[in-house]
N, C-alpha and C positions, 0 to 999 in steps of 0.2 A: 758575489758568486762568479761573475765573468772573469774577475781578476784571478781567482783560484784556478779556473779552467785553463786560462792562458798561461798561468804560472806552471801548471802541471804539464802543459805542452812543451814549455821551455825546458823543464826538468827532464822530460822524456827525450827531447832532442839531445841534450847534453849527455844523458846516460847512454843513449844509443850510439852516439859518436865516441864517447869515452870507452865503450866496450871494445872498440877496435874491430878490424876486419882481418881475419886470418885465413890463409889458404890452407887447405881446400875448403871452399864454401860448403855449407850444408845444402842438402838437396832442395830445400824450400827456397833458397836464394836464387836458384836457377842460374848459377854461375856468375852472378852479379854482386859485387860488393855494395853498390848503392841500394839494391833491393834488400840485401841483408840488413843494412842500417835502417831502412824504412820499415821493414817487418818488425824489427826490435822496437823501433820508435812507437809504432801503432800498438804493439803488445803492452809496452810499459804504460802508455797513455791510457789505454782501455782499462788496465788493472787499477791505475791510480784514480780514474774517474769512477770506477765501480766502488772503490773504498770511500771516495768522497761522497757519492750519492747515498750509499747505504748508511754511512756515518752521519750525514746530515739528517736523514729521516729518523735514525735511531735517537738522535738528540731531541727530535720533535716528538718522541714517544711512539713512533710507528716502526715496528720490527717486521721484516719480511716473513711471509708464511711459506715461501718457496724460493729457493735459489737453484737454478738449473742452467743448462746450456742455452736455453732460450731467453734467459734473463731473470729478473727478480720480480716476484709477484707479492703484492700487498693485499690485505683484506679490504673489501669494498667498504667505504665509510658507512653506507646505509646498513650493511650487515652488522657492522660493529655497533651502531646505534641500536639496532634491533635486539642484539644479544644483551646489551646493557639494559635496555628497557625490559626485556624478558626477565633478567635477573632481579630487577627492581620489583616486578610483578610477583615473581616467585617468592621474594622475601616477604611481601605483604600477605601472600597466600599462606605461607608457613606461619606467620604471626597470627593470622586469623584462625588457623587450625589449632595452634597452641592454646589460644584463648578458648576455643570451643571445647578442647579436651579438658582444660582446667574447670570450666563450667560444668561439664559432664561429671567429672570426678567429685566436685563439690556437691552436686545433686545426688550422687550415689552415696556419699558419706553421710548425708542428712537423712537418708531413707533407712 
């Protein structure tokens, strides 16, 4: 993973420099070509890291429940286990109810 992060940084530097610096600079560059290149570099690197992290987690079977300006949020592991356990209990309860209904219907048909 560190190799990928460093590789993404190199790609971001190359992309930021390759984009070039044209006058007039955008307002966010504050009149500096170097600052413009650095802002582009950080933006490209942040976007690439975002894709890398979310993609890595998706390959592990964890999809985010929220993506916002504050970041990415995943469900808590305990909550996931709780929901899975509840679904298992629910299946057992439904099966028990089906058996009870069958027994009740058999009892009614014999009367």
